[in-house]
FILO-657026 format. One record per atom (N, C-alpha, C): residue number from 1; residue in three letters; x, y, z. Coordinates in Angstrom, 1 decimal. Layout:
// residues N
REC,NUM,ALA,X,Y,Z
...
END
This chain:
// residues 204
REC,1,MET,0.8,-1.2,0.0
REC,1,MET,0.0,0.0,0.0
REC,1,MET,0.9,1.2,0.0
REC,2,THR,0.6,2.2,-0.9
REC,2,THR,1.4,3.4,-1.0
REC,2,THR,1.1,4.3,0.2
REC,3,LEU,2.2,4.7,0.8
REC,3,LEU,2.1,5.5,2.1
REC,3,LEU,1.6,6.9,1.7
REC,4,ILE,2.2,7.5,0.7
REC,4,ILE,1.9,8.8,0.3
REC,4,ILE,1.1,8.8,-1.1
REC,5,ASP,-0.2,8.7,-1.0
REC,5,ASP,-1.0,8.7,-2.2
REC,5,ASP,-1.2,10.1,-2.8
REC,6,LYS,-1.9,10.2,-3.9
REC,6,LYS,-2.0,11.5,-4.6
REC,6,LYS,-2.6,12.6,-3.7
REC,7,ALA,-3.7,12.2,-3.0
REC,7,ALA,-4.4,13.1,-2.2
REC,7,ALA,-3.5,13.7,-1.0
REC,8,LEU,-2.8,12.8,-0.4
REC,8,LEU,-2.0,13.2,0.7
REC,8,LEU,-0.8,14.0,0.2
REC,9,GLU,-0.3,13.6,-0.9
REC,9,GLU,0.8,14.4,-1.5
REC,9,GLU,0.4,15.8,-1.8
REC,10,ALA,-0.8,15.9,-2.3
REC,10,ALA,-1.3,17.3,-2.7
REC,10,ALA,-1.5,18.1,-1.4
REC,11,GLU,-1.9,17.5,-0.3
REC,11,GLU,-2.0,18.2,1.0
REC,11,GLU,-0.7,18.7,1.5
REC,12,LEU,0.3,17.8,1.4
REC,12,LEU,1.6,18.1,1.9
REC,12,LEU,2.3,19.1,1.0
REC,13,ARG,2.1,19.0,-0.3
REC,13,ARG,2.7,20.0,-1.2
REC,13,ARG,2.1,21.4,-0.9
REC,14,ALA,0.9,21.5,-0.6
REC,14,ALA,0.3,22.8,-0.2
REC,14,ALA,0.9,23.4,1.0
REC,15,LEU,1.2,22.6,2.0
REC,15,LEU,1.8,23.0,3.2
REC,15,LEU,3.2,23.6,2.9
REC,16,HIS,3.9,22.9,2.1
REC,16,HIS,5.3,23.3,1.8
REC,16,HIS,5.4,24.5,0.9
REC,17,GLN,4.3,24.9,0.3
REC,17,GLN,4.3,26.0,-0.6
REC,17,GLN,3.9,27.3,0.1
REC,18,ALA,3.9,27.3,1.4
REC,18,ALA,3.5,28.5,2.1
REC,18,ALA,4.5,29.6,1.8
REC,19,ALA,4.0,30.9,1.8
REC,19,ALA,4.9,32.0,1.4
REC,19,ALA,6.1,32.3,2.3
REC,20,ASP,6.0,31.8,3.5
REC,20,ASP,7.1,32.1,4.5
REC,20,ASP,8.2,31.1,4.5
REC,21,ARG,8.1,30.1,3.6
REC,21,ARG,9.1,29.0,3.5
REC,21,ARG,10.1,29.4,2.4
REC,22,HIS,11.2,29.9,2.8
REC,22,HIS,12.2,30.3,1.8
REC,22,HIS,13.3,29.2,1.6
REC,23,TYR,13.4,28.3,2.6
REC,23,TYR,14.3,27.1,2.4
REC,23,TYR,13.5,25.8,2.7
REC,24,HIS,12.7,25.8,3.8
REC,24,HIS,12.0,24.6,4.2
REC,24,HIS,10.7,24.4,3.4
REC,25,GLY,10.9,24.4,2.1
REC,25,GLY,9.7,24.3,1.2
REC,25,GLY,9.7,23.1,0.3
REC,26,LEU,9.0,23.2,-0.8
REC,26,LEU,8.8,22.0,-1.7
REC,26,LEU,10.2,21.7,-2.3
REC,27,SER,11.0,22.7,-2.7
REC,27,SER,12.3,22.3,-3.3
REC,27,SER,13.2,21.5,-2.4
REC,28,HIS,13.1,21.8,-1.1
REC,28,HIS,13.9,21.0,-0.1
REC,28,HIS,13.4,19.5,-0.1
REC,29,VAL,12.1,19.3,-0.1
REC,29,VAL,11.5,18.0,-0.1
REC,29,VAL,11.9,17.3,-1.4
REC,30,GLU,11.8,17.9,-2.5
REC,30,GLU,12.1,17.3,-3.8
REC,30,GLU,13.6,17.0,-3.9
REC,31,ALA,14.5,17.8,-3.3
REC,31,ALA,15.9,17.4,-3.3
REC,31,ALA,16.2,16.2,-2.5
REC,32,LEU,15.5,16.0,-1.3
REC,32,LEU,15.6,14.8,-0.5
REC,32,LEU,15.1,13.6,-1.2
REC,33,LEU,14.0,13.8,-1.9
REC,33,LEU,13.4,12.6,-2.6
REC,33,LEU,14.4,12.2,-3.7
REC,34,ARG,15.1,13.1,-4.3
REC,34,ARG,16.1,12.7,-5.3
REC,34,ARG,17.2,11.9,-4.7
REC,35,LEU,17.6,12.4,-3.5
REC,35,LEU,18.7,11.7,-2.8
REC,35,LEU,18.2,10.3,-2.4
REC,36,ALA,17.0,10.2,-1.9
REC,36,ALA,16.5,8.9,-1.5
REC,36,ALA,16.4,8.0,-2.7
REC,37,ALA,16.1,8.5,-3.8
REC,37,ALA,16.1,7.6,-5.0
REC,37,ALA,17.5,7.1,-5.4
REC,38,GLU,18.5,8.0,-5.2
REC,38,GLU,19.9,7.7,-5.5
REC,38,GLU,20.4,6.6,-4.5
REC,39,HIS,19.9,6.7,-3.3
REC,39,HIS,20.4,5.8,-2.2
REC,39,HIS,19.4,4.7,-1.9
REC,40,ARG,18.5,4.5,-2.8
REC,40,ARG,17.4,3.5,-2.5
REC,40,ARG,17.9,2.1,-2.2
REC,41,ARG,18.9,1.7,-2.8
REC,41,ARG,19.5,0.3,-2.6
REC,41,ARG,20.1,0.2,-1.2
REC,42,GLU,20.4,1.3,-0.6
REC,42,GLU,20.9,1.3,0.8
REC,42,GLU,19.8,1.3,1.9
REC,43,LEU,18.6,1.6,1.5
REC,43,LEU,17.5,1.7,2.4
REC,43,LEU,16.8,0.4,2.5
REC,44,ARG,16.4,0.0,3.8
REC,44,ARG,15.7,-1.2,4.0
REC,44,ARG,14.2,-0.9,3.8
REC,45,ASP,13.7,0.3,4.2
REC,45,ASP,12.3,0.6,4.0
REC,45,ASP,12.2,2.0,3.3
REC,46,PRO,12.5,2.0,2.0
REC,46,PRO,12.5,3.3,1.3
REC,46,PRO,11.2,4.1,1.4
REC,47,ASP,10.0,3.3,1.4
REC,47,ASP,8.7,4.0,1.5
REC,47,ASP,8.6,4.7,2.8
REC,48,ALA,9.1,4.2,3.9
REC,48,ALA,9.0,4.8,5.2
REC,48,ALA,9.9,6.1,5.2
REC,49,VAL,11.0,6.0,4.6
REC,49,VAL,11.9,7.2,4.5
REC,49,VAL,11.3,8.2,3.6
REC,50,GLU,10.6,7.8,2.5
REC,50,GLU,9.9,8.8,1.7
REC,50,GLU,8.8,9.5,2.5
REC,51,ALA,8.1,8.8,3.3
REC,51,ALA,7.1,9.4,4.1
REC,51,ALA,7.7,10.4,5.1
REC,52,ALA,8.8,10.0,5.7
REC,52,ALA,9.5,10.9,6.7
REC,52,ALA,9.9,12.2,6.0
REC,53,ILE,10.4,12.0,4.7
REC,53,ILE,10.8,13.2,4.0
REC,53,ILE,9.6,14.2,3.8
REC,54,TRP,8.5,13.6,3.3
REC,54,TRP,7.3,14.4,3.1
REC,54,TRP,6.8,15.1,4.3
REC,55,PHE,6.9,14.5,5.5
REC,55,PHE,6.3,15.0,6.7
REC,55,PHE,7.3,15.8,7.6
REC,56,HIS,8.6,15.7,7.4
REC,56,HIS,9.5,16.2,8.4
REC,56,HIS,9.4,17.7,8.6
REC,57,ASP,9.0,18.4,7.6
REC,57,ASP,8.8,19.9,7.8
REC,57,ASP,7.4,20.3,7.4
REC,58,ALA,6.5,19.3,7.6
REC,58,ALA,5.1,19.6,7.2
REC,58,ALA,4.5,20.8,8.1
REC,59,VAL,4.9,20.8,9.3
REC,59,VAL,4.6,21.9,10.2
REC,59,VAL,5.8,22.7,10.4
REC,60,TYR,5.8,24.0,10.0
REC,60,TYR,7.0,24.8,10.1
REC,60,TYR,6.7,26.2,10.4
REC,61,ASP,7.0,26.7,11.6
REC,61,ASP,6.8,28.0,12.0
REC,61,ASP,8.1,28.4,12.7
REC,62,SER,8.9,29.3,12.1
REC,62,SER,10.2,29.7,12.7
REC,62,SER,10.1,30.3,14.1
REC,63,ARG,8.9,30.7,14.5
REC,63,ARG,8.7,31.3,15.8
REC,63,ARG,8.4,30.2,16.9
REC,64,LYS,8.3,29.0,16.5
REC,64,LYS,7.9,27.9,17.4
REC,64,LYS,9.1,26.9,17.5
REC,65,GLY,9.2,26.2,18.6
REC,65,GLY,10.3,25.3,18.9
REC,65,GLY,9.9,23.9,18.8
REC,66,ASP,8.6,23.6,18.4
REC,66,ASP,8.1,22.2,18.5
REC,66,ASP,7.7,21.7,17.1
REC,67,ASN,8.3,22.3,16.0
REC,67,ASN,7.8,21.9,14.7
REC,67,ASN,8.0,20.4,14.4
REC,68,GLU,9.1,19.9,14.9
REC,68,GLU,9.4,18.5,14.6
REC,68,GLU,8.4,17.6,15.3
REC,69,LEU,8.0,17.9,16.5
REC,69,LEU,7.0,17.1,17.2
REC,69,LEU,5.7,17.2,16.6
REC,70,ARG,5.3,18.4,16.2
REC,70,ARG,4.0,18.6,15.5
REC,70,ARG,4.0,18.0,14.1
REC,71,SER,5.1,18.0,13.4
REC,71,SER,5.2,17.3,12.1
REC,71,SER,5.0,15.8,12.3
REC,72,ALA,5.7,15.3,13.4
REC,72,ALA,5.5,13.8,13.7
REC,72,ALA,4.1,13.5,14.1
REC,73,ASP,3.5,14.3,14.8
REC,73,ASP,2.1,14.1,15.2
REC,73,ASP,1.2,14.1,14.0
REC,74,LEU,1.4,15.0,13.0
REC,74,LEU,0.7,15.0,11.8
REC,74,LEU,0.8,13.7,11.0
REC,75,ALA,2.1,13.2,11.0
REC,75,ALA,2.3,12.0,10.3
REC,75,ALA,1.6,10.8,11.0
REC,76,ARG,1.6,10.8,12.3
REC,76,ARG,0.8,9.8,13.0
REC,76,ARG,-0.7,9.8,12.7
REC,77,GLU,-1.2,11.0,12.6
REC,77,GLU,-2.6,11.2,12.3
REC,77,GLU,-2.9,10.8,10.9
REC,78,ARG,-2.1,11.2,9.9
REC,78,ARG,-2.5,11.0,8.5
REC,78,ARG,-2.1,9.6,8.1
REC,79,LEU,-1.2,8.9,8.7
REC,79,LEU,-0.7,7.6,8.3
REC,79,LEU,-1.3,6.5,9.2
REC,80,ALA,-2.0,6.8,10.2
REC,80,ALA,-2.5,5.8,11.2
REC,80,ALA,-3.3,4.6,10.5
REC,81,ASP,-4.0,4.9,9.5
REC,81,ASP,-4.9,3.9,8.9
REC,81,ASP,-4.2,3.2,7.7
REC,82,ARG,-2.9,3.5,7.5
REC,82,ARG,-2.2,2.8,6.4
REC,82,ARG,-0.8,2.3,6.7
REC,83,VAL,-0.4,2.4,8.0
REC,83,VAL,0.9,2.0,8.4
REC,83,VAL,0.8,1.2,9.7
REC,84,GLU,1.4,0.1,9.8
REC,84,GLU,1.4,-0.7,11.0
REC,84,GLU,2.1,0.1,12.1
REC,85,PRO,1.7,-0.1,13.4
REC,85,PRO,2.2,0.8,14.5
REC,85,PRO,3.7,0.9,14.6
REC,86,LYS,4.4,-0.3,14.5
REC,86,LYS,5.9,-0.2,14.7
REC,86,LYS,6.5,0.6,13.5
REC,87,ARG,6.0,0.4,12.3
REC,87,ARG,6.6,1.2,11.2
REC,87,ARG,6.3,2.6,11.4
REC,88,LEU,5.1,3.0,11.8
REC,88,LEU,4.7,4.4,12.0
REC,88,LEU,5.6,5.0,13.1
REC,89,ARG,5.9,4.2,14.2
REC,89,ARG,6.8,4.7,15.2
REC,89,ARG,8.2,5.1,14.6
REC,90,HIS,8.6,4.3,13.7
REC,90,HIS,9.9,4.6,13.1
REC,90,HIS,9.8,5.8,12.2
REC,91,ILE,8.8,6.0,11.5
REC,91,ILE,8.6,7.2,10.7
REC,91,ILE,8.6,8.4,11.5
REC,92,ALA,7.7,8.4,12.6
REC,92,ALA,7.6,9.5,13.5
REC,92,ALA,8.9,9.8,14.2
REC,93,GLY,9.7,8.7,14.6
REC,93,GLY,10.9,8.9,15.2
REC,93,GLY,12.0,9.5,14.4
REC,94,MET,12.0,9.2,13.1
REC,94,MET,12.9,9.9,12.1
REC,94,MET,12.6,11.4,12.1
REC,95,ILE,11.3,11.7,12.0
REC,95,ILE,10.9,13.1,11.9
REC,95,ILE,11.3,13.8,13.2
REC,96,GLU,11.1,13.3,14.3
REC,96,GLU,11.4,13.9,15.6
REC,96,GLU,13.0,14.1,15.7
REC,97,ALA,13.7,13.2,15.1
REC,97,ALA,15.2,13.2,15.2
REC,97,ALA,15.8,14.4,14.5
REC,98,THR,15.0,15.0,13.6
REC,98,THR,15.5,16.2,12.8
REC,98,THR,15.7,17.4,13.7
REC,99,ALA,15.1,17.4,14.9
REC,99,ALA,15.3,18.5,15.9
REC,99,ALA,16.7,18.7,16.2
REC,100,GLY,17.5,17.6,16.5
REC,100,GLY,18.9,17.8,16.8
REC,100,GLY,19.8,17.0,15.9
REC,101,HIS,19.2,16.3,15.0
REC,101,HIS,20.0,15.5,14.0
REC,101,HIS,20.9,14.5,14.7
REC,102,GLU,20.4,14.0,15.8
REC,102,GLU,21.1,12.8,16.5
REC,102,GLU,20.2,11.6,16.2
REC,103,LEU,20.9,10.4,16.1
REC,103,LEU,20.2,9.2,15.8
REC,103,LEU,19.1,8.9,16.8
REC,104,PRO,17.9,8.5,16.4
REC,104,PRO,16.9,8.1,17.3
REC,104,PRO,17.2,6.8,18.0
REC,105,ASP,16.5,6.5,19.1
REC,105,ASP,16.7,5.3,19.9
REC,105,ASP,15.9,4.2,19.4
REC,106,PHE,16.3,3.6,18.2
REC,106,PHE,15.6,2.5,17.6
REC,106,PHE,16.4,1.2,18.0
REC,107,ASP,15.6,0.2,18.3
REC,107,ASP,16.2,-1.1,18.6
REC,107,ASP,16.3,-2.0,17.4
REC,108,ASP,15.8,-1.5,16.3
REC,108,ASP,15.9,-2.2,15.0
REC,108,ASP,17.0,-1.7,14.2
REC,109,PRO,18.1,-2.5,14.0
REC,109,PRO,19.2,-2.0,13.2
REC,109,PRO,18.9,-1.5,11.8
REC,110,ALA,18.0,-2.2,11.2
REC,110,ALA,17.6,-1.7,9.8
REC,110,ALA,16.9,-0.3,9.9
REC,111,ALA,16.0,-0.1,10.8
REC,111,ALA,15.4,1.2,11.0
REC,111,ALA,16.4,2.2,11.4
REC,112,LEU,17.3,1.9,12.2
REC,112,LEU,18.4,2.8,12.6
REC,112,LEU,19.2,3.2,11.4
REC,113,GLY,19.6,2.3,10.6
REC,113,GLY,20.3,2.6,9.4
REC,113,GLY,19.6,3.5,8.4
REC,114,ASP,18.3,3.3,8.3
REC,114,ASP,17.5,4.2,7.4
REC,114,ASP,17.4,5.6,8.0
REC,115,ALA,17.3,5.6,9.4
REC,115,ALA,17.2,6.9,10.0
REC,115,ALA,18.5,7.7,9.8
REC,116,ALA,19.7,7.0,9.9
REC,116,ALA,21.0,7.6,9.7
REC,116,ALA,21.0,8.2,8.3
REC,117,LEU,20.6,7.5,7.3
REC,117,LEU,20.6,8.0,5.9
REC,117,LEU,19.7,9.2,5.7
REC,118,PHE,18.5,9.1,6.3
REC,118,PHE,17.5,10.1,6.2
REC,118,PHE,18.1,11.4,6.8
REC,119,LEU,18.7,11.3,8.0
REC,119,LEU,19.2,12.5,8.6
REC,119,LEU,20.4,13.1,7.8
REC,120,ASP,21.2,12.3,7.2
REC,120,ASP,22.3,12.7,6.4
REC,120,ASP,21.7,13.4,5.1
REC,121,MET,20.7,12.9,4.6
REC,121,MET,20.1,13.6,3.4
REC,121,MET,19.6,14.9,3.8
REC,122,ASP,19.0,15.1,5.0
REC,122,ASP,18.5,16.3,5.4
REC,122,ASP,19.6,17.4,5.6
REC,123,LEU,20.8,16.9,5.9
REC,123,LEU,21.9,17.8,6.2
REC,123,LEU,22.8,17.9,4.9
REC,124,SER,22.5,17.3,3.8
REC,124,SER,23.4,17.3,2.7
REC,124,SER,23.7,18.7,2.2
REC,125,ILE,22.8,19.7,2.4
REC,125,ILE,23.0,21.0,2.0
REC,125,ILE,24.3,21.6,2.6
REC,126,LEU,24.6,21.1,3.8
REC,126,LEU,25.8,21.6,4.4
REC,126,LEU,27.1,21.3,3.6
REC,127,GLY,27.0,20.2,2.8
REC,127,GLY,28.2,19.9,2.0
REC,127,GLY,28.0,20.2,0.5
REC,128,ALA,27.2,21.2,0.2
REC,128,ALA,27.0,21.7,-1.1
REC,128,ALA,28.1,22.6,-1.5
REC,129,SER,28.1,23.1,-2.8
REC,129,SER,29.1,24.1,-3.2
REC,129,SER,28.9,25.3,-2.4
REC,130,PRO,29.9,26.1,-2.3
REC,130,PRO,29.8,27.4,-1.5
REC,130,PRO,28.7,28.3,-2.0
REC,131,GLU,28.4,28.3,-3.3
REC,131,GLU,27.3,29.2,-3.8
REC,131,GLU,26.0,28.7,-3.3
REC,132,ILE,25.8,27.4,-3.4
REC,132,ILE,24.5,26.8,-2.9
REC,132,ILE,24.3,26.9,-1.4
REC,133,PHE,25.4,26.6,-0.7
REC,133,PHE,25.4,26.8,0.8
REC,133,PHE,25.0,28.2,1.2
REC,134,ASP,25.7,29.2,0.5
REC,134,ASP,25.4,30.6,0.9
REC,134,ASP,23.9,30.9,0.6
REC,135,ALA,23.4,30.4,-0.5
REC,135,ALA,22.0,30.7,-0.9
REC,135,ALA,21.1,30.1,0.2
REC,136,TYR,21.4,28.9,0.7
REC,136,TYR,20.7,28.2,1.7
REC,136,TYR,20.7,29.1,3.0
REC,137,GLU,21.8,29.6,3.4
REC,137,GLU,21.9,30.5,4.6
REC,137,GLU,21.1,31.8,4.4
REC,138,THR,21.1,32.3,3.2
REC,138,THR,20.3,33.5,2.9
REC,138,THR,18.9,33.2,3.1
REC,139,ALA,18.4,32.1,2.5
REC,139,ALA,17.0,31.7,2.6
REC,139,ALA,16.6,31.4,4.1
REC,140,LEU,17.5,30.8,4.8
REC,140,LEU,17.2,30.5,6.2
REC,140,LEU,17.1,31.8,7.0
REC,141,ARG,18.0,32.8,6.7
REC,141,ARG,17.9,34.0,7.4
REC,141,ARG,16.5,34.7,7.1
REC,142,ARG,16.0,34.6,5.9
REC,142,ARG,14.7,35.2,5.6
REC,142,ARG,13.6,34.5,6.4
REC,143,GLU,13.7,33.2,6.6
REC,143,GLU,12.7,32.5,7.4
REC,143,GLU,12.7,33.1,8.8
REC,144,TYR,13.9,33.5,9.3
REC,144,TYR,14.0,34.1,10.6
REC,144,TYR,14.1,35.6,10.6
REC,145,GLY,13.5,36.2,9.6
REC,145,GLY,13.6,37.6,9.5
REC,145,GLY,13.1,38.4,10.6
REC,146,TRP,12.3,37.9,11.5
REC,146,TRP,11.7,38.5,12.7
REC,146,TRP,12.8,38.6,13.8
REC,147,VAL,13.9,37.8,13.7
REC,147,VAL,14.9,37.8,14.8
REC,147,VAL,15.9,38.9,14.6
REC,148,ARG,16.2,39.6,15.7
REC,148,ARG,17.2,40.7,15.7
REC,148,ARG,18.5,40.1,15.2
REC,149,GLU,19.3,40.9,14.5
REC,149,GLU,20.5,40.5,13.9
REC,149,GLU,21.5,39.9,14.9
REC,150,ALA,21.6,40.6,16.0
REC,150,ALA,22.6,40.2,17.1
REC,150,ALA,22.1,38.8,17.6
REC,151,ASP,20.8,38.6,17.8
REC,151,ASP,20.3,37.4,18.3
REC,151,ASP,20.5,36.3,17.3
REC,152,TRP,20.3,36.6,16.0
REC,152,TRP,20.5,35.6,14.9
REC,152,TRP,21.9,35.2,14.9
REC,153,GLN,22.8,36.1,14.9
REC,153,GLN,24.2,35.7,14.9
REC,153,GLN,24.6,34.8,16.0
REC,154,ARG,24.2,35.2,17.2
REC,154,ARG,24.5,34.4,18.4
REC,154,ARG,23.9,32.9,18.3
REC,155,GLY,22.7,32.8,17.9
REC,155,GLY,22.1,31.5,17.7
REC,155,GLY,22.7,30.7,16.6
REC,156,ARG,23.0,31.4,15.5
REC,156,ARG,23.6,30.7,14.4
REC,156,ARG,25.0,30.2,14.7
REC,157,ARG,25.7,31.0,15.4
REC,157,ARG,27.1,30.5,15.8
REC,157,ARG,27.0,29.3,16.7
REC,158,ASP,26.0,29.2,17.6
REC,158,ASP,25.8,28.0,18.4
REC,158,ASP,25.5,26.8,17.6
REC,159,VAL,24.7,27.0,16.6
REC,159,VAL,24.4,25.8,15.7
REC,159,VAL,25.6,25.3,15.0
REC,160,LEU,26.3,26.3,14.4
REC,160,LEU,27.5,25.9,13.6
REC,160,LEU,28.5,25.3,14.4
REC,161,ARG,28.8,25.8,15.6
REC,161,ARG,29.8,25.2,16.5
REC,161,ARG,29.4,23.8,17.0
REC,162,ARG,28.1,23.6,17.2
REC,162,ARG,27.6,22.3,17.6
REC,162,ARG,27.9,21.2,16.5
REC,163,PHE,27.7,21.6,15.2
REC,163,PHE,28.0,20.6,14.2
REC,163,PHE,29.5,20.4,14.0
REC,164,LEU,30.2,21.5,14.1
REC,164,LEU,31.7,21.4,14.0
REC,164,LEU,32.3,20.6,15.1
REC,165,SER,31.7,20.6,16.3
REC,165,SER,32.2,19.8,17.4
REC,165,SER,32.0,18.3,17.3
REC,166,ARG,31.1,17.9,16.5
REC,166,ARG,30.8,16.5,16.4
REC,166,ARG,32.0,15.8,15.7
REC,167,GLU,32.2,14.5,16.1
REC,167,GLU,33.3,13.8,15.4
REC,167,GLU,33.0,13.7,13.9
REC,168,HIS,31.8,13.5,13.5
REC,168,HIS,31.4,13.5,12.1
REC,168,HIS,30.1,14.3,12.0
REC,169,VAL,30.1,15.2,11.0
REC,169,VAL,28.8,15.9,10.7
REC,169,VAL,27.7,14.9,10.3
REC,170,PHE,28.1,13.9,9.5
REC,170,PHE,27.2,12.9,8.9
REC,170,PHE,27.4,11.6,9.6
REC,171,HIS,26.3,10.8,9.6
REC,171,HIS,26.3,9.6,10.3
REC,171,HIS,26.8,8.4,9.5
REC,172,THR,26.6,8.4,8.2
REC,172,THR,26.9,7.3,7.3
REC,172,THR,28.2,7.5,6.6
REC,173,GLU,28.8,6.4,6.3
REC,173,GLU,30.1,6.4,5.6
REC,173,GLU,30.0,7.0,4.3
REC,174,SER,28.9,6.7,3.6
REC,174,SER,28.8,7.2,2.2
REC,174,SER,28.6,8.8,2.2
REC,175,PHE,27.9,9.3,3.2
REC,175,PHE,27.8,10.8,3.2
REC,175,PHE,29.0,11.4,3.8
REC,176,GLN,29.7,10.8,4.7
REC,176,GLN,31.0,11.3,5.2
REC,176,GLN,32.0,11.4,4.0
REC,177,THR,32.0,10.4,3.2
REC,177,THR,32.9,10.4,2.0
REC,177,THR,32.6,11.5,1.0
REC,178,ALA,31.3,11.7,0.8
REC,178,ALA,30.8,12.6,-0.3
REC,178,ALA,30.7,14.1,0.2
REC,179,TYR,30.4,14.3,1.5
REC,179,TYR,30.0,15.6,1.9
REC,179,TYR,30.8,16.2,3.1
REC,180,GLU,31.5,15.3,3.9
REC,180,GLU,32.0,15.8,5.2
REC,180,GLU,33.0,16.9,5.0
REC,181,ALA,34.0,16.8,4.2
REC,181,ALA,35.0,17.8,4.0
REC,181,ALA,34.4,19.1,3.6
REC,182,LYS,33.6,19.1,2.6
REC,182,LYS,33.0,20.4,2.1
REC,182,LYS,32.1,21.0,3.2
REC,183,ALA,31.4,20.1,3.9
REC,183,ALA,30.5,20.7,5.0
REC,183,ALA,31.3,21.4,6.0
REC,184,ARG,32.4,20.8,6.4
REC,184,ARG,33.3,21.5,7.4
REC,184,ARG,33.8,22.8,6.9
REC,185,GLU,34.2,22.8,5.6
REC,185,GLU,34.6,24.1,5.0
REC,185,GLU,33.5,25.1,5.1
REC,186,ASN,32.3,24.8,4.7
REC,186,ASN,31.2,25.7,4.6
REC,186,ASN,30.9,26.2,6.0
REC,187,LEU,30.8,25.3,7.0
REC,187,LEU,30.4,25.7,8.4
REC,187,LEU,31.5,26.6,9.0
REC,188,SER,32.8,26.3,8.7
REC,188,SER,33.8,27.1,9.3
REC,188,SER,33.8,28.5,8.6
REC,189,ARG,33.6,28.5,7.3
REC,189,ARG,33.5,29.8,6.6
REC,189,ARG,32.4,30.6,7.1
REC,190,SER,31.2,30.0,7.4
REC,190,SER,30.1,30.7,7.9
REC,190,SER,30.3,31.3,9.3
REC,191,LEU,31.0,30.4,10.1
REC,191,LEU,31.2,30.8,11.5
REC,191,LEU,32.2,32.0,11.5
REC,192,ALA,33.2,32.0,10.6
REC,192,ALA,34.2,33.1,10.6
REC,192,ALA,33.5,34.3,10.1
REC,193,ARG,32.6,34.2,9.2
REC,193,ARG,31.9,35.4,8.7
REC,193,ARG,31.0,36.0,9.8
REC,194,LEU,30.4,35.2,10.6
REC,194,LEU,29.5,35.6,11.7
REC,194,LEU,30.4,36.3,12.7
REC,195,GLY,31.6,35.8,13.0
REC,195,GLY,32.5,36.4,13.9
REC,195,GLY,32.9,37.7,13.5
REC,196,ALA,33.2,37.9,12.2
REC,196,ALA,33.6,39.2,11.6
REC,196,ALA,32.4,40.2,11.7
REC,197,ALA,31.2,39.7,11.5
REC,197,ALA,30.1,40.6,11.6
REC,197,ALA,29.9,41.0,13.0
REC,198,SER,30.1,40.1,13.9
REC,198,SER,29.9,40.4,15.4
REC,198,SER,30.9,41.5,15.8
REC,199,SER,32.2,41.3,15.3
REC,199,SER,33.2,42.3,15.7
REC,199,SER,32.9,43.7,15.1
REC,200,THR,32.4,43.7,13.9
REC,200,THR,32.1,44.9,13.2
REC,200,THR,31.0,45.6,14.0
REC,201,SER,29.9,44.9,14.3
REC,201,SER,28.8,45.5,15.0
REC,201,SER,29.1,46.0,16.4
REC,202,SER,30.1,45.4,17.0
REC,202,SER,30.5,45.8,18.4
REC,202,SER,31.2,47.2,18.3
REC,203,LEU,31.7,47.6,17.1
REC,203,LEU,32.4,48.8,17.0
REC,203,LEU,31.5,50.0,16.6
REC,204,ALA,30.3,49.6,16.3
REC,204,ALA,29.3,50.6,15.7
REC,204,ALA,28.8,51.5,16.9
END
């Protein structure tokens, strides 16, 4: 049974096309779906990962801190009649894990492997070319346009440092090989730029 039928896809597409989504929109979903297709042979339950991709940003409000939980709840609601409970728990768990991009506490090795790939797909933008990464950061800043610049810089520095402090930005060997070095370059460059901006603003 198809998890994301035409009617549900149309509903999710509409959510992702909201005017305030400058990065977390339909193009982000489509990029992850392409990655999932490329890595399909590595996935044990590709349909569950596809469902997690469609739902992981279904609820998105930059002023709220519970988007991942609410997106997971929406997945539970919409998929309850078409997914067995254990499989649905895995889908919801993958969605919730995007809050911190740490692996969920799954006792099923296959589901854990799928979650690792899903989370790496979601972070693949970090290892994009400098031009694409910079466009991503610009779009992200627009989503948080209501945040004061000093607060944005402080919060963004915290996020960048957290990723750089990890032993690996990505969980899987394939994504570490393909994206890790470029991601660290992009993150370090962004952090340096924020540091320069902070120093300049302090002199104003």
